C-alpha positions as CSV (number, residue, x, y, z in Angstrom):
1,M,26.8,34.9,12.0
2,A,28.2,32.3,9.6
3,E,28.4,29.7,12.4
4,E,24.7,30.3,13.1
5,Q,23.8,29.7,9.4
6,A,25.9,26.5,9.3
7,Q,24.1,25.2,12.4
8,E,20.7,26.0,10.9
9,K,21.7,24.2,7.7
10,D,22.9,21.2,9.7
11,N,19.6,21.1,11.6
12,S,17.5,21.4,8.5
13,T,19.6,18.6,6.8
14,L,18.9,16.3,9.9
15,Y,15.3,17.2,9.8
16,I,14.9,16.4,6.1
17,G,16.9,13.2,6.6
18,G,14.6,12.2,9.4
19,I,11.5,12.7,7.3
20,I,13.0,10.7,4.5
21,L,13.9,7.8,6.9
22,I,10.5,7.8,8.5
23,T,8.9,7.8,5.0
24,I,11.0,4.8,3.9
25,I,10.2,2.8,7.1
26,G,6.5,3.7,6.6
27,V,6.5,2.4,3.1
28,F,8.1,-0.9,4.1
29,I,5.5,-1.3,6.9
30,L,2.6,-0.6,4.6
31,K,4.1,-2.8,1.8
32,G,4.3,-5.7,4.3
33,R,0.7,-5.2,5.4
34,E,-0.5,-5.0,1.8
35,T,0.4,-8.6,1.2
36,E,-1.0,-10.0,4.5
37,H,-4.3,-10.9,2.8
38,L,-2.6,-13.0,0.2
39,Q,-1.1,-15.4,2.8
40,S,-4.5,-16.7,3.8
41,G,-5.8,-18.8,1.0
42,A,-9.3,-19.2,2.3
43,S,-10.3,-15.6,2.0
44,T,-8.8,-15.5,-1.5
45,E,-10.8,-18.5,-2.6
46,S,-14.0,-17.0,-1.1
47,S,-13.3,-13.7,-2.8
48,Q,-12.8,-15.5,-6.2
49,A,-16.0,-17.5,-5.7
50,A,-17.9,-14.4,-4.9
51,Y,-16.5,-12.7,-8.0
52,E,-17.3,-15.6,-10.3
53,A,-20.9,-15.8,-8.9
54,A,-21.4,-12.0,-9.4
55,N,-19.9,-12.2,-12.9
56,A,-22.1,-15.2,-13.9
57,K,-25.2,-13.3,-12.6
58,R,-24.2,-10.2,-14.6
59,L,-23.7,-12.3,-17.8
60,A,-27.0,-14.0,-17.3
61,Q,-28.8,-10.7,-17.0
62,R,-27.3,-9.6,-20.3
63,N,-28.0,-12.9,-21.9
64,V,-24.3,-13.4,-22.7
65,F,-23.1,-17.0,-22.5
66,E,-19.5,-17.9,-22.7
């Protein structure tokens, strides 16, 4: 009986350890993909230009000049 409980405890420890390992690997993969868009300067520049144009339009509609 005690040997069965020890085996179950070992299996659950391995199961939990596997879940933690998969989670850590997943976080590293997602973190790497998160910064992919920063490596291409063209898309960042176009995004910045689009933001500035939209912001200028918003300010003009409110008659706020900086």
